[in-house]
C-alpha beads as a LAMMPS data file, in Angstrom:
LAMMPS data file: protein, C-alpha beads

314 atoms
313 bonds

1 atom types
1 bond types

-500.0 500.0 xlo xhi
-500.0 500.0 ylo yhi
-500.0 500.0 zlo zhi

Masses

1 110.0

Atoms # bond

1 1 1 15.166 359.498 -230.478
2 1 1 17.620 356.676 -229.718
3 1 1 15.419 354.438 -227.550
4 1 1 18.065 351.715 -226.856
5 1 1 20.551 354.416 -225.787
6 1 1 18.073 356.104 -223.444
7 1 1 17.049 352.697 -222.075
8 1 1 20.705 351.905 -221.327
9 1 1 21.153 355.193 -219.469
10 1 1 18.009 354.609 -217.413
11 1 1 19.103 351.059 -216.543
12 1 1 22.585 352.269 -215.555
13 1 1 21.096 354.965 -213.318
14 1 1 18.757 352.454 -211.627
15 1 1 21.612 349.982 -211.066
16 1 1 23.719 352.719 -209.498
17 1 1 20.935 353.874 -207.180
18 1 1 20.069 350.282 -206.218
19 1 1 23.623 349.237 -205.290
20 1 1 24.494 352.411 -203.373
21 1 1 21.192 352.592 -201.478
22 1 1 21.229 348.866 -200.597
23 1 1 24.842 348.964 -199.382
24 1 1 24.061 352.088 -197.333
25 1 1 21.068 350.341 -195.743
26 1 1 23.219 347.347 -194.851
27 1 1 25.807 349.544 -193.172
28 1 1 23.180 351.664 -191.426
29 1 1 21.451 348.572 -190.042
30 1 1 24.430 346.435 -189.018
31 1 1 27.157 349.050 -188.424
32 1 1 29.973 346.628 -189.249
33 1 1 33.320 348.116 -190.223
34 1 1 33.757 345.977 -193.335
35 1 1 30.344 347.205 -194.540
36 1 1 31.625 350.775 -194.198
37 1 1 34.484 349.972 -196.585
38 1 1 32.125 348.035 -198.863
39 1 1 29.752 351.008 -199.083
40 1 1 32.518 353.399 -200.122
41 1 1 34.037 350.869 -202.505
42 1 1 30.671 350.670 -204.303
43 1 1 30.304 354.477 -204.332
44 1 1 33.779 354.984 -205.855
45 1 1 33.217 352.104 -208.297
46 1 1 30.080 353.859 -209.568
47 1 1 31.822 357.254 -209.693
48 1 1 34.452 355.765 -212.010
49 1 1 31.690 354.373 -214.204
50 1 1 30.001 357.784 -214.449
51 1 1 33.294 359.475 -215.343
52 1 1 33.677 356.987 -218.189
53 1 1 30.095 357.579 -219.289
54 1 1 30.616 361.338 -219.159
55 1 1 33.776 360.973 -221.256
56 1 1 31.866 359.093 -223.945
57 1 1 29.209 361.806 -223.998
58 1 1 31.743 364.638 -224.300
59 1 1 33.715 362.874 -227.021
60 1 1 30.506 362.421 -229.019
61 1 1 29.702 366.119 -228.560
62 1 1 33.220 367.093 -229.716
63 1 1 33.155 364.722 -232.698
64 1 1 33.069 367.600 -235.173
65 1 1 35.621 369.706 -233.321
66 1 1 39.403 369.486 -233.435
67 1 1 41.293 366.491 -232.153
68 1 1 42.984 368.858 -229.700
69 1 1 39.613 369.469 -228.037
70 1 1 38.994 365.737 -227.660
71 1 1 42.513 365.224 -226.303
72 1 1 41.938 367.968 -223.756
73 1 1 38.722 366.268 -222.560
74 1 1 40.548 362.934 -222.276
75 1 1 43.391 364.519 -220.301
76 1 1 41.088 366.371 -217.886
77 1 1 38.951 363.287 -217.231
78 1 1 42.108 361.227 -216.762
79 1 1 43.342 363.657 -214.088
80 1 1 39.984 363.329 -212.311
81 1 1 39.629 359.553 -212.631
82 1 1 43.124 358.274 -211.890
83 1 1 43.280 359.093 -208.119
84 1 1 39.949 357.292 -207.594
85 1 1 41.393 353.937 -208.732
86 1 1 43.678 353.328 -205.686
87 1 1 40.889 354.597 -203.395
88 1 1 38.514 351.991 -204.833
89 1 1 41.119 349.235 -204.477
90 1 1 41.951 350.268 -200.904
91 1 1 38.268 350.088 -199.937
92 1 1 37.830 346.649 -201.512
93 1 1 40.946 345.252 -199.798
94 1 1 39.707 346.521 -196.423
95 1 1 36.288 345.001 -197.112
96 1 1 37.866 341.611 -197.913
97 1 1 40.178 341.590 -194.885
98 1 1 37.397 342.860 -192.589
99 1 1 35.049 340.124 -193.736
100 1 1 37.587 337.593 -192.422
101 1 1 38.080 339.578 -189.179
102 1 1 41.533 340.710 -190.258
103 1 1 43.056 344.108 -190.889
104 1 1 44.909 345.411 -193.920
105 1 1 48.476 345.124 -192.466
106 1 1 50.037 348.531 -191.787
107 1 1 53.256 347.661 -193.633
108 1 1 51.349 346.629 -196.772
109 1 1 49.113 349.685 -196.433
110 1 1 52.146 351.990 -196.431
111 1 1 53.634 350.237 -199.467
112 1 1 50.243 350.475 -201.222
113 1 1 49.971 354.242 -200.717
114 1 1 53.601 354.947 -201.643
115 1 1 53.361 352.829 -204.797
116 1 1 50.114 354.383 -205.993
117 1 1 51.268 357.868 -205.001
118 1 1 54.326 357.473 -207.232
119 1 1 52.194 356.048 -210.048
120 1 1 49.779 359.001 -209.841
121 1 1 52.686 361.479 -210.030
122 1 1 54.149 359.617 -213.024
123 1 1 50.735 359.645 -214.685
124 1 1 50.308 363.397 -214.125
125 1 1 53.749 364.090 -215.580
126 1 1 53.267 361.866 -218.632
127 1 1 49.731 363.196 -219.225
128 1 1 50.968 366.799 -219.249
129 1 1 53.893 365.939 -221.501
130 1 1 51.785 363.907 -223.937
131 1 1 49.352 366.798 -224.353
132 1 1 52.150 369.168 -225.343
133 1 1 53.822 366.639 -227.689
134 1 1 50.536 365.192 -229.077
135 1 1 51.962 361.704 -228.438
136 1 1 49.615 359.522 -226.342
137 1 1 51.435 356.197 -226.750
138 1 1 53.195 356.328 -223.345
139 1 1 50.011 357.491 -221.643
140 1 1 48.093 354.574 -223.164
141 1 1 50.799 352.242 -221.858
142 1 1 50.358 353.606 -218.313
143 1 1 46.588 353.055 -218.525
144 1 1 47.151 349.466 -219.721
145 1 1 49.454 348.821 -216.749
146 1 1 46.935 350.452 -214.399
147 1 1 44.079 348.258 -215.633
148 1 1 46.319 345.206 -215.211
149 1 1 47.249 346.240 -211.640
150 1 1 43.588 346.893 -210.836
151 1 1 42.590 343.435 -212.039
152 1 1 45.455 341.732 -210.190
153 1 1 44.615 343.558 -206.937
154 1 1 40.914 342.694 -207.087
155 1 1 41.736 339.093 -208.000
156 1 1 44.241 338.837 -205.118
157 1 1 41.668 340.164 -202.621
158 1 1 39.061 337.750 -204.001
159 1 1 41.484 334.808 -203.797
160 1 1 42.248 335.841 -200.210
161 1 1 38.560 335.421 -199.374
162 1 1 38.465 331.975 -200.958
163 1 1 41.595 330.769 -199.154
164 1 1 40.902 332.272 -195.720
165 1 1 37.268 331.157 -195.693
166 1 1 38.533 327.584 -195.164
167 1 1 40.129 328.621 -191.865
168 1 1 36.903 330.026 -190.394
169 1 1 35.691 327.732 -187.606
170 1 1 32.027 328.655 -188.116
171 1 1 31.140 326.553 -191.181
172 1 1 28.124 328.656 -192.160
173 1 1 30.140 331.839 -192.016
174 1 1 33.045 330.241 -193.895
175 1 1 30.680 329.064 -196.623
176 1 1 29.149 332.544 -196.926
177 1 1 32.590 334.163 -197.258
178 1 1 33.757 331.622 -199.849
179 1 1 30.517 332.143 -201.815
180 1 1 31.084 335.905 -201.928
181 1 1 34.687 335.303 -203.001
182 1 1 33.590 332.861 -205.705
183 1 1 30.976 335.324 -206.992
184 1 1 33.580 338.050 -207.377
185 1 1 36.034 335.600 -208.965
186 1 1 33.474 334.621 -211.637
187 1 1 32.462 338.250 -212.230
188 1 1 36.107 339.315 -212.576
189 1 1 36.741 336.480 -215.020
190 1 1 33.722 337.578 -217.104
191 1 1 34.928 341.176 -216.946
192 1 1 38.398 340.126 -218.167
193 1 1 36.931 338.159 -221.084
194 1 1 35.008 341.234 -222.225
195 1 1 37.829 343.680 -221.500
196 1 1 40.343 341.599 -223.496
197 1 1 37.690 341.422 -226.256
198 1 1 37.687 337.623 -226.374
199 1 1 33.994 338.331 -226.866
200 1 1 33.286 341.782 -228.271
201 1 1 30.374 343.361 -226.423
202 1 1 28.618 346.592 -227.282
203 1 1 29.783 349.622 -225.352
204 1 1 26.558 349.913 -223.361
205 1 1 26.529 346.238 -222.457
206 1 1 30.021 346.743 -221.019
207 1 1 28.786 349.742 -219.005
208 1 1 25.758 347.850 -217.688
209 1 1 28.108 345.071 -216.568
210 1 1 30.236 347.662 -214.755
211 1 1 27.285 349.078 -212.842
212 1 1 25.821 345.637 -212.035
213 1 1 29.242 344.285 -210.958
214 1 1 28.392 344.209 -207.237
215 1 1 24.695 343.323 -207.219
216 1 1 24.853 339.531 -206.680
217 1 1 27.514 339.582 -203.904
218 1 1 25.755 342.528 -202.251
219 1 1 22.337 340.857 -202.213
220 1 1 23.811 337.560 -201.013
221 1 1 25.679 339.335 -198.196
222 1 1 22.472 341.105 -197.176
223 1 1 20.540 337.816 -197.013
224 1 1 23.294 336.168 -194.975
225 1 1 23.548 339.047 -192.498
226 1 1 19.796 339.035 -191.990
227 1 1 19.911 335.365 -190.970
228 1 1 23.221 335.241 -189.098
229 1 1 23.942 338.863 -188.175
230 1 1 25.329 338.301 -184.674
231 1 1 27.486 335.369 -185.836
232 1 1 29.428 337.633 -188.175
233 1 1 29.220 340.785 -186.077
234 1 1 30.863 339.634 -182.877
235 1 1 34.001 337.603 -182.152
236 1 1 34.009 335.133 -179.277
237 1 1 34.412 337.031 -176.005
238 1 1 34.080 336.490 -172.287
239 1 1 32.034 338.842 -170.156
240 1 1 35.165 339.638 -168.143
241 1 1 36.744 341.206 -171.262
242 1 1 34.054 343.883 -171.220
243 1 1 34.223 345.185 -167.644
244 1 1 35.641 348.522 -168.764
245 1 1 32.942 348.791 -171.463
246 1 1 30.180 348.172 -168.921
247 1 1 31.695 350.722 -166.519
248 1 1 32.046 353.319 -169.265
249 1 1 28.364 353.060 -170.186
250 1 1 26.983 352.514 -166.655
251 1 1 25.695 349.041 -167.508
252 1 1 24.514 347.238 -164.360
253 1 1 25.314 343.628 -163.546
254 1 1 21.849 342.455 -164.522
255 1 1 21.924 344.490 -167.736
256 1 1 25.309 342.991 -168.642
257 1 1 23.869 339.484 -168.229
258 1 1 20.937 340.343 -170.481
259 1 1 23.213 342.049 -172.989
260 1 1 25.392 338.949 -173.336
261 1 1 22.333 336.753 -173.802
262 1 1 21.047 339.104 -176.506
263 1 1 24.329 338.739 -178.355
264 1 1 23.977 334.958 -178.215
265 1 1 20.720 335.295 -180.129
266 1 1 18.423 334.725 -177.169
267 1 1 14.884 336.056 -177.465
268 1 1 13.105 337.970 -174.724
269 1 1 11.146 334.880 -173.674
270 1 1 14.359 332.841 -173.520
271 1 1 15.987 335.441 -171.260
272 1 1 12.894 335.509 -169.050
273 1 1 13.151 331.761 -168.442
274 1 1 16.939 331.666 -168.082
275 1 1 17.178 334.503 -165.525
276 1 1 13.851 333.757 -163.752
277 1 1 12.537 337.305 -164.151
278 1 1 9.320 338.584 -165.677
279 1 1 8.910 339.348 -169.369
280 1 1 8.130 342.977 -168.537
281 1 1 11.347 343.290 -166.499
282 1 1 13.408 341.902 -169.366
283 1 1 11.826 344.410 -171.769
284 1 1 12.641 347.266 -169.392
285 1 1 16.259 346.143 -169.068
286 1 1 16.638 345.877 -172.847
287 1 1 15.157 349.347 -173.272
288 1 1 17.619 350.744 -170.709
289 1 1 20.558 349.047 -172.440
290 1 1 19.583 350.545 -175.799
291 1 1 19.178 353.983 -174.224
292 1 1 22.568 353.877 -172.500
293 1 1 24.393 352.680 -175.599
294 1 1 22.401 354.879 -178.034
295 1 1 21.577 351.918 -180.284
296 1 1 18.476 350.484 -181.933
297 1 1 19.253 346.772 -182.149
298 1 1 21.644 344.046 -181.017
299 1 1 23.693 344.397 -184.196
300 1 1 24.668 347.906 -183.251
301 1 1 25.563 346.653 -179.751
302 1 1 27.813 344.024 -181.352
303 1 1 29.476 346.713 -183.452
304 1 1 30.169 348.838 -180.358
305 1 1 31.662 345.853 -178.550
306 1 1 33.840 344.958 -181.537
307 1 1 35.200 348.528 -181.697
308 1 1 35.854 348.449 -177.934
309 1 1 37.766 345.153 -178.227
310 1 1 39.769 346.451 -181.198
311 1 1 40.819 349.559 -179.230
312 1 1 41.689 347.582 -176.108
313 1 1 43.928 345.197 -178.075
314 1 1 45.919 347.917 -179.774

Bonds

1 1 1 2
2 1 2 3
3 1 3 4
4 1 4 5
5 1 5 6
6 1 6 7
7 1 7 8
8 1 8 9
9 1 9 10
10 1 10 11
11 1 11 12
12 1 12 13
13 1 13 14
14 1 14 15
15 1 15 16
16 1 16 17
17 1 17 18
18 1 18 19
19 1 19 20
20 1 20 21
21 1 21 22
22 1 22 23
23 1 23 24
24 1 24 25
25 1 25 26
26 1 26 27
27 1 27 28
28 1 28 29
29 1 29 30
30 1 30 31
31 1 31 32
32 1 32 33
33 1 33 34
34 1 34 35
35 1 35 36
36 1 36 37
37 1 37 38
38 1 38 39
39 1 39 40
40 1 40 41
41 1 41 42
42 1 42 43
43 1 43 44
44 1 44 45
45 1 45 46
46 1 46 47
47 1 47 48
48 1 48 49
49 1 49 50
50 1 50 51
51 1 51 52
52 1 52 53
53 1 53 54
54 1 54 55
55 1 55 56
56 1 56 57
57 1 57 58
58 1 58 59
59 1 59 60
60 1 60 61
61 1 61 62
62 1 62 63
63 1 63 64
64 1 64 65
65 1 65 66
66 1 66 67
67 1 67 68
68 1 68 69
69 1 69 70
70 1 70 71
71 1 71 72
72 1 72 73
73 1 73 74
74 1 74 75
75 1 75 76
76 1 76 77
77 1 77 78
78 1 78 79
79 1 79 80
80 1 80 81
81 1 81 82
82 1 82 83
83 1 83 84
84 1 84 85
85 1 85 86
86 1 86 87
87 1 87 88
88 1 88 89
89 1 89 90
90 1 90 91
91 1 91 92
92 1 92 93
93 1 93 94
94 1 94 95
95 1 95 96
96 1 96 97
97 1 97 98
98 1 98 99
99 1 99 100
100 1 100 101
101 1 101 102
102 1 102 103
103 1 103 104
104 1 104 105
105 1 105 106
106 1 106 107
107 1 107 108
108 1 108 109
109 1 109 110
110 1 110 111
111 1 111 112
112 1 112 113
113 1 113 114
114 1 114 115
115 1 115 116
116 1 116 117
117 1 117 118
118 1 118 119
119 1 119 120
120 1 120 121
121 1 121 122
122 1 122 123
123 1 123 124
124 1 124 125
125 1 125 126
126 1 126 127
127 1 127 128
128 1 128 129
129 1 129 130
130 1 130 131
131 1 131 132
132 1 132 133
133 1 133 134
134 1 134 135
135 1 135 136
136 1 136 137
137 1 137 138
138 1 138 139
139 1 139 140
140 1 140 141
141 1 141 142
142 1 142 143
143 1 143 144
144 1 144 145
145 1 145 146
146 1 146 147
147 1 147 148
148 1 148 149
149 1 149 150
150 1 150 151
151 1 151 152
152 1 152 153
153 1 153 154
154 1 154 155
155 1 155 156
156 1 156 157
157 1 157 158
158 1 158 159
159 1 159 160
160 1 160 161
161 1 161 162
162 1 162 163
163 1 163 164
164 1 164 165
165 1 165 166
166 1 166 167
167 1 167 168
168 1 168 169
169 1 169 170
170 1 170 171
171 1 171 172
172 1 172 173
173 1 173 174
174 1 174 175
175 1 175 176
176 1 176 177
177 1 177 178
178 1 178 179
179 1 179 180
180 1 180 181
181 1 181 182
182 1 182 183
183 1 183 184
184 1 184 185
185 1 185 186
186 1 186 187
187 1 187 188
188 1 188 189
189 1 189 190
190 1 190 191
191 1 191 192
192 1 192 193
193 1 193 194
194 1 194 195
195 1 195 196
196 1 196 197
197 1 197 198
198 1 198 199
199 1 199 200
200 1 200 201
201 1 201 202
202 1 202 203
203 1 203 204
204 1 204 205
205 1 205 206
206 1 206 207
207 1 207 208
208 1 208 209
209 1 209 210
210 1 210 211
211 1 211 212
212 1 212 213
213 1 213 214
214 1 214 215
215 1 215 216
216 1 216 217
217 1 217 218
218 1 218 219
219 1 219 220
220 1 220 221
221 1 221 222
222 1 222 223
223 1 223 224
224 1 224 225
225 1 225 226
226 1 226 227
227 1 227 228
228 1 228 229
229 1 229 230
230 1 230 231
231 1 231 232
232 1 232 233
233 1 233 234
234 1 234 235
235 1 235 236
236 1 236 237
237 1 237 238
238 1 238 239
239 1 239 240
240 1 240 241
241 1 241 242
242 1 242 243
243 1 243 244
244 1 244 245
245 1 245 246
246 1 246 247
247 1 247 248
248 1 248 249
249 1 249 250
250 1 250 251
251 1 251 252
252 1 252 253
253 1 253 254
254 1 254 255
255 1 255 256
256 1 256 257
257 1 257 258
258 1 258 259
259 1 259 260
260 1 260 261
261 1 261 262
262 1 262 263
263 1 263 264
264 1 264 265
265 1 265 266
266 1 266 267
267 1 267 268
268 1 268 269
269 1 269 270
270 1 270 271
271 1 271 272
272 1 272 273
273 1 273 274
274 1 274 275
275 1 275 276
276 1 276 277
277 1 277 278
278 1 278 279
279 1 279 280
280 1 280 281
281 1 281 282
282 1 282 283
283 1 283 284
284 1 284 285
285 1 285 286
286 1 286 287
287 1 287 288
288 1 288 289
289 1 289 290
290 1 290 291
291 1 291 292
292 1 292 293
293 1 293 294
294 1 294 295
295 1 295 296
296 1 296 297
297 1 297 298
298 1 298 299
299 1 299 300
300 1 300 301
301 1 301 302
302 1 302 303
303 1 303 304
304 1 304 305
305 1 305 306
306 1 306 307
307 1 307 308
308 1 308 309
309 1 309 310
310 1 310 311
311 1 311 312
312 1 312 313
313 1 313 314
């Protein structure tokens, strides 16, 4: 029994479960759009890792078979893996732009999909041709270019976070965004060092790095959101901007006042003193607001308001 190998597999599985479940909990609790993209980026990132792991397993099983059998496995896995790469990059770009309260520009989005669509078609053609000719040199070249494009895209999105974080007026939020960007920059640099074999790691160390890639930024983001959730969830708005939202959900004048105070981080006792109403009345109003909006906390209210503002500005 290969104990180190089994231990590596167990660790990889635990890392995968931990990152996916934690990112899902963050999205489920805060309901922020950039967390939606972050969740699916992490899922696709782990799927790619498992495809690679599965390829290693199959190649080991086919070690005593013909090279044609191993080539067939490589080709099939390549067909499955390749389309996931632009999906992963698209999710990460949307996460980075959403974290800064921006959107992935439509023009760039169209160019992104056209470019990767062409690259996928080229890959499919070359992969089919290389299998019939038994010449994998061109296919290897396409994979090298793909890995380079993947690294450049992730690095560009990370650099975007570092640059744009300086323009955020809320210093705490700007610092949090720059910290996340710096974390990913350092991790990408470490990944590049290992990938270029400046330092030659074992195969399973490389895989563990892949599956632990997002843990530090993810945990840091979770800690920040827990402390400053409303700060990052809601842009600055005036109550007058939300008249249509209040009408749509039958929010009364008093409830709208309480709702706005909730979003400013006011506690129930604070609202009681500010509006000169009883604690019990405030609790009833908050309960009614949650019922009308079908939410469980103020973060979900902030998410609804953000979506409403996004739609109204389109």
